[in-house]
BADODO-798340 format. One line per 10 residues: their letters; for each residue x, y, z of C-alpha. Coordinates in nm, 3 decimals, always signed. Layout:
A) X:Y:Z | ... .
END
This chain:
XXXXXXXXXX) +4.134:-1.252:+1.507 | +4.333:-1.019:+1.282 | +4.184:-0.743:+1.072 | +4.248:-0.952:+0.760 | +4.053:-1.240:+0.913 | +3.764:-1.005:+0.990 | +3.761:-0.874:+0.635 | +3.761:-1.231:+0.503 | +3.462:-1.312:+0.724 | +3.274:-0.994:+0.627 .
XXXXXXXXXX) +3.398:-0.920:+0.274 | +3.133:-0.655:+0.208 | +3.157:-0.471:+0.540 | +3.292:-0.150:+0.384 | +3.010:-0.126:+0.125 | +2.744:-0.216:+0.382 | +2.877:+0.039:+0.633 | +2.865:+0.319:+0.375 | +2.516:+0.215:+0.261 | +2.390:+0.204:+0.620 .
XXXXXXXXXX) +2.484:+0.568:+0.672 | +2.296:+0.671:+0.357 | +1.986:+0.475:+0.460 | +2.005:+0.627:+0.810 | +2.009:+0.976:+0.665 | +1.715:+0.892:+0.437 | +1.516:+0.723:+0.714 | +1.566:+0.984:+0.988 | +1.339:+1.263:+0.853 | +1.086:+1.011:+0.719 .
XXXXXXXXXX) +1.056:+0.833:+1.055 | +0.992:+1.162:+1.233 | +0.762:+1.296:+0.961 | +0.545:+0.984:+0.946 | +0.509:+0.983:+1.325 | +0.403:+1.349:+1.343 | +0.159:+1.304:+1.054 | +0.015:+0.995:+1.227 | -0.064:+1.196:+1.538 | +0.186:+1.021:+1.768 .
XXXXXXXXXX) +0.509:+1.139:+1.938 | +0.799:+1.179:+1.697 | +1.012:+0.933:+1.896 | +0.773:+0.648:+1.814 | +0.863:+0.680:+1.447 | +1.228:+0.636:+1.541 | +1.140:+0.332:+1.754 | +0.973:+0.167:+1.456 | +1.272:+0.251:+1.238 | +1.507:+0.100:+1.499 .
XXXXXXXXXX) +1.302:-0.220:+1.524 | +1.273:-0.240:+1.145 | +1.650:-0.219:+1.115 | +1.770:-0.435:+1.403 | +1.491:-0.693:+1.449 | +1.345:-0.735:+1.101 | +1.684:-0.663:+0.947 | +1.840:-0.967:+1.115 | +1.569:-1.208:+0.997 | +1.561:-1.395:+0.663 .
XXXXXXXXXX) +1.328:-1.302:+0.379 | +1.442:-1.020:+0.155 | +1.803:-0.943:+0.241 | +1.829:-0.592:+0.093 | +1.497:-0.420:+0.153 | +1.465:-0.188:+0.454 | +1.168:-0.167:+0.690 | +1.032:+0.114:+0.903 | +0.730:+0.344:+0.945 | +0.566:+0.403:+0.607 .
XXXXXXXXXX) +0.375:+0.696:+0.462 | +0.132:+0.442:+0.319 | -0.002:+0.362:+0.667 | -0.015:+0.723:+0.791 | -0.384:+0.770:+0.717 | -0.485:+0.441:+0.877 | -0.274:+0.502:+1.190 | -0.410:+0.856:+1.229 | -0.768:+0.724:+1.212 | -0.689:+0.444:+1.458 .
XXXXXXXXXX) -0.534:+0.684:+1.711 | -0.821:+0.931:+1.672 | -1.089:+0.664:+1.721 | -0.929:+0.430:+1.975 | -0.650:+0.629:+2.141 | -0.273:+0.594:+2.151 | -0.266:+0.314:+2.416 | -0.476:+0.092:+2.189 | -0.243:+0.149:+1.892 | +0.018:-0.082:+2.046 .
XXXXXXXXXX) -0.236:-0.361:+2.087 | -0.353:-0.319:+1.727 | +0.003:-0.333:+1.593 | +0.086:-0.630:+1.818 | -0.219:-0.825:+1.697 | -0.137:-0.740:+1.335 | +0.220:-0.864:+1.387 | +0.104:-1.193:+1.536 | -0.139:-1.236:+1.247 | +0.144:-1.177:+0.999 .
XXXXXXXXXX) +0.354:-1.440:+1.179 | +0.067:-1.689:+1.152 | +0.011:-1.610:+0.784 | +0.380:-1.659:+0.712 | +0.381:-1.988:+0.902 | +0.079:-2.100:+0.695 | +0.276:-2.006:+0.381 | +0.028:-1.740:+0.270 | +0.297:-1.485:+0.179 | +0.318:-1.590:-0.184 .
XXXXXXXXXX) -0.056:-1.539:-0.229 | -0.019:-1.165:-0.184 | +0.140:-1.166:-0.529 | -0.204:-1.260:-0.663 | -0.350:-0.923:-0.560 | -0.425:-0.709:-0.862 | -0.156:-0.449:-0.925 | -0.434:-0.202:-1.012 | -0.583:-0.240:-0.664 | -0.245:-0.184:-0.496 .
XXXXXXXXXX) -0.166:+0.119:-0.712 | -0.516:+0.253:-0.653 | -0.463:+0.207:-0.279 | -0.135:+0.398:-0.293 | -0.291:+0.671:-0.507 | -0.579:+0.716:-0.262 | -0.338:+0.725:+0.032 | -0.121:+0.976:-0.154 | -0.415:+1.209:-0.216 | -0.524:+1.200:+0.149 .
XXXXXXXXXX) -0.166:+1.257:+0.268 | -0.119:+1.555:+0.036 | -0.450:+1.713:+0.138 | -0.386:+1.660:+0.509 | -0.027:+1.781:+0.506 | -0.118:+2.101:+0.321 | -0.308:+2.199:+0.636 | -0.006:+2.101:+0.850 | +0.223:+2.308:+0.627 | +0.007:+2.613:+0.703 .
XXXXXXXXXX) -0.011:+2.534:+1.074 | -0.384:+2.461:+1.053 | -0.586:+2.167:+1.184 | -0.704:+1.931:+0.910 | -1.057:+1.783:+0.900 | -1.082:+1.412:+0.981 | -1.243:+1.275:+0.663 | -1.059:+1.254:+0.332 | -1.328:+1.434:+0.130 | -1.352:+1.706:+0.395 .
XXXXXXXXXX) -0.975:+1.758:+0.373 | -0.999:+1.820:-0.001 | -1.320:+2.023:+0.013 | -1.183:+2.246:+0.290 | -0.864:+2.346:+0.109 | -1.005:+2.669:-0.043 | -1.121:+2.789:+0.300 | -0.783:+2.692:+0.451 | -0.604:+2.888:+0.178 | -0.815:+3.195:+0.256 .
XXXXXXXXXX) -0.725:+3.168:+0.626 | -0.357:+3.125:+0.547 | -0.346:+3.437:+0.328 | -0.465:+3.649:+0.619 | -0.214:+3.513:+0.870 | +0.155:+3.605:+0.884 | +0.248:+3.291:+1.080 | +0.057:+3.068:+0.835 | +0.231:+3.229:+0.536 | +0.572:+3.182:+0.702 .
XXXXXXXXXX) +0.486:+2.820:+0.775 | +0.373:+2.763:+0.414 | +0.692:+2.922:+0.285 | +0.901:+2.676:+0.489 | +0.693:+2.383:+0.362 | +0.709:+2.499:+0.000 | +1.082:+2.560:+0.030 | +1.130:+2.208:+0.163 | +0.952:+2.059:-0.137 | +1.153:+2.278:-0.375 .
XXXXXXXXXX) +1.482:+2.164:-0.222 | +1.385:+1.796:-0.247 | +1.284:+1.830:-0.613 | +1.583:+2.043:-0.718 | +1.831:+1.835:-0.520 | +1.816:+1.561:-0.786 | +1.961:+1.803:-1.043 | +2.274:+1.878:-0.842 | +2.610:+1.706:-0.898 | +2.639:+1.345:-0.787 .
XXXXXXXXXX) +2.879:+1.427:-0.505 | +2.629:+1.669:-0.352 | +2.348:+1.414:-0.390 | +2.540:+1.180:-0.160 | +2.345:+1.367:+0.109 | +1.974:+1.265:+0.077 | +1.751:+1.545:-0.047 | +1.496:+1.507:+0.234 | +1.765:+1.543:+0.500 | +1.919:+1.843:+0.326 .
XXXXXXXXXX) +1.576:+2.007:+0.301 | +1.505:+1.956:+0.673 | +1.846:+2.091:+0.775 | +1.808:+2.397:+0.552 | +1.454:+2.460:+0.678 | +1.575:+2.432:+1.038 | +1.862:+2.674:+0.978 | +1.639:+2.930:+0.802 | +1.379:+2.907:+1.078 | +1.639:+2.966:+1.351 .
XXXXXXXXXX) +1.830:+3.242:+1.169 | +1.521:+3.446:+1.083 | +1.328:+3.352:+1.401 | +1.025:+3.251:+1.196 | +0.697:+3.198:+1.387 | +0.683:+2.831:+1.293 | +0.585:+2.533:+1.511 | +0.855:+2.274:+1.576 | +0.853:+1.906:+1.676 | +0.743:+1.840:+2.032 .
XXXXXXXXXX) +0.996:+1.618:+2.210 | +0.904:+1.385:+2.498 | +1.216:+1.171:+2.516 | +1.253:+0.815:+2.394 | +1.170:+0.640:+2.722 | +0.870:+0.865:+2.790 | +0.730:+0.809:+2.442 | +0.749:+0.429:+2.465 | +0.446:+0.298:+2.652 | +0.384:-0.074:+2.692 .
XXXXXXXXXX) +0.018:-0.165:+2.629 | -0.177:-0.207:+2.954 | -0.423:-0.486:+3.027 | -0.711:-0.247:+2.968 | -0.594:-0.182:+2.613 | -0.610:-0.555:+2.534 | -0.979:-0.547:+2.622 | -1.033:-0.326:+2.315 | -0.975:-0.635:+2.098 | -1.333:-0.734:+2.180 .
XXXXXXXXXX) -1.449:-0.440:+1.966 | -1.542:-0.520:+1.606 | -1.406:-0.181:+1.503 | -1.065:-0.262:+1.651 | -1.064:-0.608:+1.493 | -1.140:-0.448:+1.156 | -0.848:-0.210:+1.207 | -0.618:-0.504:+1.290 | -0.721:-0.680:+0.969 | -0.669:-0.360:+0.770 .
XXXXXXXXXX) -0.322:-0.308:+0.920 | -0.230:-0.669:+0.847 | -0.347:-0.683:+0.486 | -0.220:-0.341:+0.381 | +0.117:-0.367:+0.558 | +0.172:-0.720:+0.421 | +0.075:-0.626:+0.067 | +0.294:-0.314:+0.069 | +0.593:-0.507:+0.209 | +0.570:-0.796:-0.035 .
XXXXXXXXXX) +0.513:-0.573:-0.336 | +0.815:-0.374:-0.225 | +1.012:-0.700:-0.206 | +0.914:-0.785:-0.563 | +1.027:-0.438:-0.676 | +1.358:-0.471:-0.488 | +1.422:-0.811:-0.652 | +1.409:-0.638:-0.989 | +1.683:-0.396:-0.881 | +1.956:-0.646:-0.793 .
XXXXXXXXXX) +2.097:-0.984:-0.894 | +2.139:-1.126:-0.544 | +1.924:-1.382:-0.358 | +1.552:-1.365:-0.435 | +1.290:-1.288:-0.171 | +1.147:-1.577:+0.028 | +0.796:-1.439:+0.062 | +0.672:-1.648:+0.353 | +0.988:-1.579:+0.555 | +0.969:-1.208:+0.471 .
XXXXXXXXXX) +0.608:-1.200:+0.592 | +0.719:-1.361:+0.919 | +1.004:-1.110:+0.950 | +0.757:-0.825:+0.911 | +0.530:-0.994:+1.164 | +0.813:-1.025:+1.416 | +0.898:-0.657:+1.372 | +0.537:-0.545:+1.414 | +0.498:-0.767:+1.720 | +0.793:-0.591:+1.887 .
XXXXXXXXXX) +0.664:-0.249:+1.773 | +0.326:-0.333:+1.926 | +0.484:-0.432:+2.257 | +0.663:-0.095:+2.261 | +0.349:+0.099:+2.165 | +0.512:+0.221:+1.844 | +0.397:+0.269:+1.485 | +0.341:-0.028:+1.252 | +0.612:-0.104:+0.998 | +0.632:-0.211:+0.639 .
XXXXXXXXXX) +0.915:-0.253:+0.395 | +0.970:+0.088:+0.235 | +1.077:+0.112:-0.129 | +1.237:+0.457:-0.085 | +1.478:+0.333:+0.183 | +1.528:+0.000:+0.005 | +1.623:+0.160:-0.326 | +1.855:+0.402:-0.142 | +2.016:+0.100:+0.022 | +2.078:-0.064:-0.314 .
XXXXXXXXXX) +2.197:+0.252:-0.486 | +2.445:+0.312:-0.203 | +2.606:-0.025:-0.277 | +2.466:-0.250:+0.000 | +2.554:-0.614:-0.047 | +2.411:-0.791:+0.260 | +2.154:-0.741:+0.536 | +2.428:-0.584:+0.755 | +2.354:-0.242:+0.603 | +1.994:-0.235:+0.721 .
XXXXXXXXXX) +2.087:-0.364:+1.068 | +2.352:-0.093:+1.106 | +2.106:+0.176:+0.993 | +1.886:+0.068:+1.284 | +2.183:+0.103:+1.520 | +2.250:+0.459:+1.394 | +1.882:+0.549:+1.454 | +1.909:+0.410:+1.808 | +2.224:+0.611:+1.880 | +2.063:+0.928:+1.745 .
XXXXXXXXXX) +1.747:+0.878:+1.953 | +1.953:+0.808:+2.265 | +2.224:+1.073:+2.230 | +2.066:+1.360:+2.032 | +1.693:+1.366:+2.113 | +1.699:+1.743:+2.159 | +1.784:+1.788:+1.791 | +1.429:+1.683:+1.706 | +1.288:+1.988:+1.884 | +1.461:+2.216:+1.631 .
XXXXXXXXXX) +1.286:+2.062:+1.327 | +1.002:+2.281:+1.187 | +0.673:+2.095:+1.146 | +0.603:+2.248:+0.799 | +0.934:+2.099:+0.678 | +0.811:+1.752:+0.775 | +0.478:+1.832:+0.608 | +0.667:+1.923:+0.291 | +0.851:+1.590:+0.298 | +0.523:+1.402:+0.327 .
XXXXXXXXXX) +0.354:+1.606:+0.052 | +0.640:+1.504:-0.176 | +0.613:+1.141:-0.056 | +0.236:+1.145:-0.115 | +0.285:+1.279:-0.467 | +0.524:+0.995:-0.545 | +0.261:+0.744:-0.432 | +0.028:+0.856:-0.714 | +0.113:+0.644:-1.024 | +0.031:+0.902:-1.293 .
XXXXXXXXXX) +0.230:+0.729:-1.567 | +0.076:+0.392:-1.485 | -0.277:+0.536:-1.502 | -0.210:+0.685:-1.847 | -0.057:+0.360:-1.972 | -0.341:+0.148:-1.833 | -0.602:+0.379:-1.984 | -0.450:+0.327:-2.328 | -0.409:-0.049:-2.302 | -0.639:-0.186:-2.027 .
XXXXXXXXXX) -0.920:+0.054:-1.944 | -1.086:-0.195:-1.712 | -0.775:-0.206:-1.494 | -0.746:+0.173:-1.506 | -1.105:+0.206:-1.383 | -1.033:-0.033:-1.095 | -0.733:+0.181:-0.999 | -0.936:+0.504:-1.011 | -1.238:+0.362:-0.826 | -1.012:+0.220:-0.552 .
XXXXXXXXXX) -0.840:+0.557:-0.509 | -1.167:+0.753:-0.502 | -1.321:+0.503:-0.256 | -1.030:+0.541:-0.016 | -1.061:+0.920:-0.028 | -1.440:+0.924:+0.007 | -1.496:+0.635:+0.252 | -1.186:+0.498:+0.425 | -0.882:+0.291:+0.342 | -1.005:-0.055:+0.442 .
XXXXXXXXXX) -1.342:-0.032:+0.270 | -1.179:+0.131:-0.033 | -0.939:-0.161:-0.072 | -1.226:-0.408:-0.034 | -1.418:-0.227:-0.308 | -1.113:-0.245:-0.534 | -1.064:-0.616:-0.465 | -1.432:-0.686:-0.533 | -1.413:-0.502:-0.866 | -1.096:-0.690:-0.958 .
XXXXXXXXXX) -1.251:-1.028:-0.881 | -1.568:-0.933:-1.069 | -1.370:-0.822:-1.374 | -1.168:-1.143:-1.375 | -1.482:-1.355:-1.341 | -1.647:-1.166:-1.626 | -1.349:-1.213:-1.855 | -1.312:-1.578:-1.757 | -1.672:-1.646:-1.856 | -1.608:-1.575:-2.225 .
XXXXXXXXXX) -1.886:-1.739:-2.423 | -1.956:-1.759:-2.797 | -2.275:-1.865:-2.979 | -2.255:-1.960:-3.347 | -2.577:-2.031:-3.540 | -2.578:-2.218:-3.871 | -2.901:-2.228:-4.075 | -2.872:-2.411:-4.409 | -3.235:-2.337:-4.498 | -3.334:-2.701:-4.474 .
XXXXXXXXXX) -3.315:-2.935:-4.180 | -3.258:-2.830:-3.819 | -3.094:-2.504:-3.715 | -2.757:-2.584:-3.558 | -2.633:-2.370:-3.268 | -2.286:-2.412:-3.118 | -2.186:-2.282:-2.774 | -1.813:-2.256:-2.692 | -1.610:-2.109:-2.406 | -1.714:-2.088:-2.041 .
XXXXXXXXXX) -2.086:-2.079:-1.965 | -2.139:-1.910:-1.628 | -2.429:-1.716:-1.480 | -2.253:-1.388:-1.568 | -2.315:-1.447:-1.940 | -2.655:-1.610:-1.900 | -2.880:-1.310:-1.981 | -2.702:-1.239:-2.309 | -2.697:-1.602:-2.426 | -3.066:-1.654:-2.340 .
XXXXXXXXXX) -3.160:-1.344:-2.538 | -2.980:-1.489:-2.842 | -3.137:-1.835:-2.806 | -3.489:-1.700:-2.754 | -3.453:-1.505:-3.079 | -3.422:-1.832:-3.276 | -3.732:-1.945:-3.473 | -3.982:-2.149:-3.275 | -4.124:-2.330:-3.577 | -3.798:-2.498:-3.679 .
XXXXXXXXXX) -3.612:-2.789:-3.516 | -3.301:-2.674:-3.327 | -2.990:-2.865:-3.222 | -2.784:-2.696:-2.951 | -2.429:-2.834:-2.940 | -2.259:-2.798:-2.600 | -1.943:-3.001:-2.657 | -1.741:-2.684:-2.723 | -1.789:-2.561:-2.367 | -1.496:-2.583:-2.129 .
XXXXXXXXXX) -1.719:-2.521:-1.830 | -2.096:-2.523:-1.775 | -2.213:-2.417:-1.430 | -2.535:-2.535:-1.267 | -2.724:-2.211:-1.328 | -2.651:-2.219:-1.701 | -2.733:-2.589:-1.738 | -3.067:-2.543:-1.563 | -3.152:-2.234:-1.772 | -3.062:-2.406:-2.102 .
XXXXXXXXXX) -3.269:-2.714:-2.018 | -3.563:-2.491:-1.925 | -3.529:-2.297:-2.252 | -3.513:-2.620:-2.453 | -3.834:-2.751:-2.293 | -4.043:-2.441:-2.363 | -3.895:-2.293:-2.681 | -4.048:-2.502:-2.958 | -4.397:-2.422:-3.081 | -4.667:-2.689:-3.080 .
XXXXXXXXXX) -4.617:-2.942:-3.357 | -4.245:-2.865:-3.387 | -3.972:-3.110:-3.293 | -3.833:-3.021:-2.945 | -3.495:-2.857:-2.910 | -3.216:-3.115:-2.880 | -2.928:-3.056:-2.638 | -2.633:-3.250:-2.776 | -2.418:-3.463:-2.542 | -2.148:-3.258:-2.367 .
XXX) -1.810:-3.338:-2.219 | -1.807:-3.042:-1.988 | -1.688:-3.044:-1.628 .
END
């Protein structure tokens, strides 16, 4: 086959090759940073990035979004490793992957689009706050408390300790410098910005640390093969624990929601084939199943890498597959380079990533236009910080369902009293138990010494609780000697 034939078969190879290099450079520091922040060997972040590129990248679903370890799962993974140990992490990720495969096969992927955007943004905001608080300790070389509220409450004491320590101040300076480079990098000429800001920040931080011999901790390297540990039979026994099962469900729901919301966002950025949500959920499940077998971190689709892929000119899934190949080559050929990376530089990257997870503009916009949704977002975020991620998301979902049910049960009572003859009352809308106390208060305020006709034909829905309560009110409302209340024939469901 000639070179012309190859180009005809892969017409976008040049664009995809260039995009794959950009995505590789974006993914490399994030894979390592997420792994370190999750409390696992740095190499496991690279393993997840490799699987996300090569395995998930080859499967159908969303052709241009890129998968790998995500900052959004950092808090949950850290808690899982702390509570159940690193060997059990692989089993949890494996079970979550299999559950995603089953959900995709049952065509449940599209239903994730029904999750309230406020809950998802509240989840990301809560995760962002916990990441920022935790990584501020890491930037100073200090150990962070386990609970989210404790992380935030302990920051003043941590700052006082850092001020009195030369090594902590040096570490903070490297972290702060990393954030500054990432932020300022976007203002440089376009040619310079061809190098991702996060990578440039890590390289500069590494150079400064080496040149000035700063007393700063660096990444601990075990080697790719040593870091990968297949789950043992004993680890599978942990699935009998309700706590582990709850963690599996949390991994599954949060990773699936984040991936499919990312897919929807990516679809808005290009004019190519649209996401097939059920197939994308199965692709994510296949990737997480492999990650679990290798004892690595869970994966999701990541909007930062996906948008970088699109902006770099990717046209097909070849770009994300090749980025996985570059990660594999780096992990195999240059593992020692990881040992030069300062930990506070990775902390700075994650502080910046956590800040970007907090939807400040969306909160302000929602507060002006839909305060109920804004409150759901804020309560979800606060719940995640104060309790934990899984329960915080459940609280947000419960509030969202309750708000929708309340709004759906819109009910109107109109009373017409012509002075003579019966009082006519008209109910319209949806009569559910949520509106029952208010409507009964209004009906009980009607005169008891006048005949009343209650017209129900304007109701779209009348639930059992409301029907029973209205019949009971009609029987007992009228005073002795007064014609009983009449409930007019309805056509409700």
